N, C-alpha and C positions, 0 to 999 in steps of 0.2 A: 184833360193831362196830355194828348197830343199837342193841342193849341200852345201849352205851356212846355212842349218838351221835356216835362219832369212828371212823376207820378208814383204812387204805390199802391198794388193791390195786394191784401193780404186776405189769404184762404186759411180758413182753420180747419184743420183735419186731424187725424191720429196715427199713431205708429201702426195701428191696427190696418191700414193700407199698405204696408210691406211685409206684414206676417199673417197668418192665419192659422185656423184653429177650427174643429167642428161644431158646426151650428152657428157661424158666423158669416156663410158666404153673404147674405145681404149686406153685413155690416160692413166687411172688408171689401165688397166690391164697390160701393159708393165711395169710400176712403180713398180708393187706389184711383176711381175715376176723378176726383177732386184733384189728387196730386198729379196725374197724367195731363188733366187740362192746364193745370198751374204750370207744368214742364213746358207745355207747347207754348201758352201764352206768353211764359217768359222769354222765349227763344223771338217770336213773333213781335212783342212789344219793345225790345231792348233797343232797336233802332230810334224810337220815339223817345227814349229817356225815360222810360216808364219799367219800374221794377215790380216783379211778382214775386211776393213772399208767401213761403207755406209754413205755419205753424202748426208743431204736431205736440200738444201737450203730453206729459206724462200719465201714468198710471195715477187714476184718483180713485179713492176708497169710497164706493157707493152702494146701493142694494139692487142695482142692475144685475148682476149677473145672476143672484137669487130668483129675480122675478122672472128674468129671461129663462132659467132653468125651469122652474116652476110651467111657465106658457108653454115651452117646447113638449114637457111630459105630459100636460093634459092633453095637448092636440095631438100626440102621437097615440095617446090610449082612445082619442075620440075617432080619429082617423080605424084604428084597428078595431075598434068596436062597431064601426060601420061596414065592415067588409062583409059583404052576402055570404062569404062561408061560415062566419063566425055568427052572424045573426041565425042562422039555422040551428046551429049548436045549442044557442044561448036559450 
């Protein structure tokens, strides 16, 4: 791309890099990192005619929310039941 003085880099991320909610820190932080990396690359590569594009798809109906919620609840209870104080009472 530098040799041709033209090119495009397309990074796929999510709107979740700009918003946040509970139980999503790992997801939001990775999306945010991709977006900030893209912003920096855009500035660094502009003199070479290389464009950096971020694609943020909108909401998509999937089963991910329910799966993630169940996983978080189960992990939470496993953690609570493994506490030494509770093991003595049980």
